DOFIKE-419328 format. One record per residue (C-alpha): residue in three letters; x, y, z. Coordinates in Angstrom, 1 decimal, always signed. Each point is the difference from the previous one (the first is absolute). Layout:
N
SITE  type    east   north      up
SITE   ALA       X       Y       Z
...
***
This chain:
208
SITE  type    east   north      up
SITE   MET    +4.3    +9.1    -2.6
SITE   THR    -3.3    +2.2    -1.0
SITE   GLN    -1.1    +1.6    -3.1
SITE   GLY    -2.4    +2.2    -0.5
SITE   VAL    -2.1    +0.5    -3.6
SITE   GLU    -1.7    +2.7    -0.4
SITE   THR    -3.8    -1.6    -1.9
SITE   GLY    -3.3    +1.6    -2.0
SITE   ALA    -1.8    -1.2    +3.8
SITE   GLY    +2.8    +1.7    +2.0
SITE   THR    +3.5    -1.3    +1.2
SITE   ALA    +1.1    -3.8    +1.2
SITE   ARG    +2.9    -1.5    +1.9
SITE   ILE    +2.0    -2.9    -1.6
SITE   THR    +2.2    -2.1    +2.9
SITE   TRP    +2.7    -1.3    -1.9
SITE   ARG    +1.3    -3.5    +1.4
SITE   HIS    +2.8    -1.3    -2.5
SITE   ALA    +1.6    -3.0    -1.2
SITE   ALA    +4.0    +0.1    -0.3
SITE   GLN    -0.2    -2.0    -3.6
SITE   PRO    -3.8    +1.0    -1.2
SITE   ARG    -2.1    -1.1    -3.0
SITE   LEU    -3.6    +0.6    +0.4
SITE   VAL    -2.0    +2.9    +2.2
SITE   LEU    -2.7    -0.9    +2.1
SITE   ALA    -2.5    +2.8    +0.2
SITE   VAL    -2.5    -0.5    +2.6
SITE   SER    -2.4    +2.4    +1.3
SITE   HIS    -2.4    +0.1    +3.6
SITE   GLY    -3.6    -0.3    +0.6
SITE   ALA    -2.8    +2.4    +0.0
SITE   GLY    +0.3    -0.8    +4.1
SITE   GLY    +3.3    -0.7    +0.6
SITE   GLY    +3.3    +1.4    -0.7
SITE   ILE    +3.2    -1.4    -0.5
SITE   GLU    +0.9    -1.3    +2.8
SITE   ALA    -2.6    -2.7    -0.7
SITE   ARG    +1.6    -3.5    +0.8
SITE   ASP    +0.2    -1.8    -3.2
SITE   LEU    +2.0    +3.3    -2.0
SITE   GLN    +2.6    +0.1    +2.5
SITE   ALA    +1.1    -3.1    +0.1
SITE   LEU    +0.1    -0.4    -4.2
SITE   ALA    +1.6    +3.1    +0.7
SITE   GLN    +2.3    -1.9    +2.5
SITE   VAL    +1.3    -3.4    -1.4
SITE   LEU    -0.6    +1.5    -4.3
SITE   PRO    +2.9    +2.0    +0.0
SITE   GLY    +2.0    -3.4    +1.1
SITE   HIS    -0.8    -1.2    -3.4
SITE   GLY    +0.6    +1.9    -2.3
SITE   VAL    -3.5    +2.6    +0.1
SITE   THR    +0.1    +3.6    +1.1
SITE   VAL    -3.0    +1.0    +1.8
SITE   ALA    -1.7    +2.6    -0.6
SITE   LEU    -3.2    +1.1    +2.6
SITE   VAL    -2.1    +2.9    -0.6
SITE   GLU    -1.8    +2.1    +1.6
SITE   GLN    -3.2    +1.5    -1.9
SITE   PRO    -0.1    +3.8    +0.1
SITE   TRP    -3.0    -0.4    +2.1
SITE   ARG    +1.9    -1.6    +2.9
SITE   VAL    +2.0    +2.0    -0.2
SITE   ALA    -1.4    +2.9    +0.9
SITE   GLY    -1.0    -2.0    +2.8
SITE   LYS    -4.3    -0.1    -1.4
SITE   LYS    -2.0    -2.7    +1.3
SITE   LEU    -1.5    -1.2    -2.3
SITE   ALA    +1.0    -1.0    -3.6
SITE   PRO    -1.2    +1.2    -2.6
SITE   ALA    -2.2    -1.1    -3.7
SITE   PRO    +2.0    -2.4    -2.3
SITE   LYS    +1.0    +2.2    -2.3
SITE   THR    +1.4    +2.4    +2.4
SITE   LEU    +1.9    -2.9    +1.3
SITE   ASP    +1.1    -0.8    -3.3
SITE   LEU    +1.1    +3.2    -1.4
SITE   GLY    +2.8    +0.0    +3.1
SITE   TRP    +1.3    -3.3    -1.2
SITE   ARG    +0.5    +1.3    -3.2
SITE   GLY    +1.6    +2.9    +1.0
SITE   ILE    +2.7    -2.2    +2.4
SITE   TRP    +0.7    -2.3    -3.3
SITE   PRO    +3.1    +2.2    -1.3
SITE   ALA    +1.7    +0.4    +3.5
SITE   LEU    -1.3    -4.7    +0.1
SITE   ALA    +2.2    -0.3    -4.0
SITE   GLY    +2.9    +2.8    +1.1
SITE   PRO    +1.9    -3.2    +1.0
SITE   GLY    -0.7    -1.7    -3.1
SITE   LEU    -0.9    -3.2    +0.8
SITE   PRO    -3.2    -1.5    -0.7
SITE   VAL    -2.8    +0.7    +2.6
SITE   ILE    -2.4    -1.8    +1.6
SITE   SER    -3.0    +1.8    +0.8
SITE   GLY    -1.7    -0.5    +3.3
SITE   GLY    -1.5    -0.3    +3.3
SITE   ARG    -2.4    -0.5    +2.8
SITE   SER    -3.8    -0.1    -0.8
SITE   ALA    -1.0    +3.4    -2.0
SITE   GLY    +3.7    +0.8    -0.5
SITE   ALA    -0.2    -3.6    -1.7
SITE   ARG    -3.6    +1.2    -1.7
SITE   VAL    +2.4    +3.0    -1.5
SITE   ALA    +2.9    -2.5    -0.9
SITE   CYS    -2.3    -1.8    -2.2
SITE   ARG    -2.0    +2.0    -1.2
SITE   THR    +3.0    +2.8    -1.1
SITE   ALA    +2.0    -3.1    -1.0
SITE   ALA    +0.3    -0.2    -3.5
SITE   GLU    -0.5    +3.4    -1.2
SITE   LEU    +3.3    +0.7    +2.6
SITE   GLY    +1.6    -2.9    -1.6
SITE   ALA    +0.7    -2.2    +3.1
SITE   HIS    +2.4    -2.7    -0.1
SITE   ALA    -2.7    -2.0    +2.6
SITE   VAL    -2.5    +0.3    +2.3
SITE   LEU    +0.2    -0.8    +3.4
SITE   ALA    -4.0    +0.1    +1.6
SITE   LEU    +0.0    -0.5    +3.7
SITE   SER    -3.1    -0.3    +1.8
SITE   PHE    -2.3    +0.5    -2.9
SITE   PRO    -2.8    +1.8    +1.2
SITE   LEU    -2.0    -2.4    -2.3
SITE   HIS    -3.3    +1.5    +1.2
SITE   PRO    -1.2    +1.6    +2.9
SITE   PRO    -0.9    -2.0    +3.4
SITE   GLY    -3.4    -1.9    -0.4
SITE   ARG    -0.5    +1.6    -3.9
SITE   PRO    +1.8    -2.6    -2.1
SITE   GLU    -2.7    +1.6    -2.8
SITE   LYS    +2.2    +2.0    -0.1
SITE   SER    +3.2    -0.9    -1.2
SITE   ARG    +3.1    +1.8    -1.6
SITE   ALA    +1.2    -2.8    -1.9
SITE   GLY    +0.5    +1.6    -3.2
SITE   GLU    +2.8    +2.3    +1.4
SITE   LEU    +2.1    -2.7    +1.2
SITE   LEU    -1.3    -2.4    -3.1
SITE   GLY    +1.5    +3.4    -2.6
SITE   SER    +2.7    +0.6    +1.5
SITE   GLY    +1.1    -1.3    -2.7
SITE   VAL    +4.3    -0.9    +1.3
SITE   PRO    +0.9    -3.3    +2.6
SITE   THR    -1.8    +0.5    +2.3
SITE   LEU    +0.6    -1.2    +3.7
SITE   VAL    -3.0    +0.0    +2.6
SITE   VAL    +0.7    -1.2    +3.7
SITE   GLN    -3.1    -0.5    +2.1
SITE   GLY    -0.6    -0.2    +3.6
SITE   GLY    -2.5    -3.3    +0.5
SITE   ASN    -2.5    +1.9    +2.0
SITE   ASP    -0.1    +3.8    -2.2
SITE   PRO    -3.9    +1.1    +0.5
SITE   PHE    +1.0    +2.2    -3.3
SITE   GLY    +0.2    -3.6    -1.6
SITE   LYS    +1.9    -3.6    +1.4
SITE   PRO    +2.1    -1.7    -2.9
SITE   GLU    -2.5    -2.6    -1.4
SITE   GLU    -2.3    +3.4    -1.2
SITE   PHE    +2.3    +1.1    -2.9
SITE   PRO    -0.8    -1.0    -2.7
SITE   LYS    +2.3    -1.9    -2.2
SITE   GLY    +2.4    +1.5    -2.4
SITE   THR    +3.5    +0.3    -1.1
SITE   TYR    +1.0    +1.8    +3.2
SITE   GLU    +1.8    -2.0    +2.9
SITE   LEU    -1.1    -0.1    +4.0
SITE   VAL    +1.2    -1.2    +3.1
SITE   GLU    -1.9    -0.5    +2.9
SITE   VAL    +0.9    +1.4    +3.2
SITE   ASP    -1.9    -2.9    +2.1
SITE   HIS    -1.6    +1.8    +3.0
SITE   GLY    +0.9    +3.7    -1.6
SITE   ASP    -2.8    +3.4    +0.2
SITE   HIS    +0.7    +2.7    -1.6
SITE   GLY    +3.1    +0.8    +1.4
SITE   PHE    +1.0    -3.7    -0.1
SITE   ALA    -0.5    -0.3    +4.4
SITE   VAL    +0.1    -2.9    +1.0
SITE   PRO    -2.1    -0.8    +3.1
SITE   LYS    +1.7    -2.8    +3.2
SITE   ARG    -1.5    -2.5    -0.7
SITE   ALA    +1.0    -0.8    -4.2
SITE   GLU    +2.2    -2.4    -0.7
SITE   ILE    +2.6    +2.2    -0.9
SITE   THR    +1.6    +3.6    +1.7
SITE   GLN    -0.8    +3.3    -1.3
SITE   GLU    +4.5    -0.2    -0.6
SITE   GLN    -0.5    -3.4    -2.2
SITE   ALA    -3.2    +1.3    -1.3
SITE   LEU    +2.1    +3.6    -1.4
SITE   GLU    +2.8    -3.0    -1.0
SITE   ILE    -2.7    -1.1    -2.6
SITE   ILE    -0.1    +3.3    -1.4
SITE   THR    +3.8    +1.4    -0.5
SITE   ASP    +0.7    -4.3    -1.4
SITE   ALA    -3.0    -0.1    -3.0
SITE   VAL    +1.1    +4.5    -0.5
SITE   THR    +3.5    -1.0    -0.5
SITE   GLN    -0.3    -3.4    -2.3
SITE   TRP    -2.2    +1.6    -2.2
SITE   THR    +1.7    +2.9    -0.3
SITE   ALA    +3.2    -2.5    -0.4
SITE   SER    -2.1    -1.2    -3.3
SITE   LEU    -0.4    +3.4    -1.7
SITE   GLY    +3.6    +0.1    -0.7
***
């Protein structure tokens, strides 16, 4: 089911994947360079409803409008705030999530929106080759239980670069920023996605 939502940044779109007996909603948005067709978002939308988690795949207004470039962070946050009432509509706890730029939005807005937890997929800890431009403060400031799923070869921040904190971190061996693994890797692309879906399934079960 697809739903259009008006926000202060324009019209957003939610694609719902409903669980038969949901106990949580996981809302996940895309990054600055792609949409909800991202392999990790699609894998979660396929697997999690079978574990009592309704998945809401969120397209930010800029993406719905067909623009090529994501707007400034404050505009992304504005869009996410506008989508939130629709996400909370079913009356279930909402996990705020996203990949890359979407993960930053989820972290920045979690406390004010009353998110149950945050799922940060491929959190862009810093621009490639610019470790001094750290965004760790956004991650550490989420204020709610947070799970980071990070590729072992992510140029935006490898797992070992992440600071200590109260969040959990799961590594996808050999994965890049889009969780693609090279053909020579010890794990297949399918296994890489299973690491993600298994980790998120277990984590959401632990949240109650």
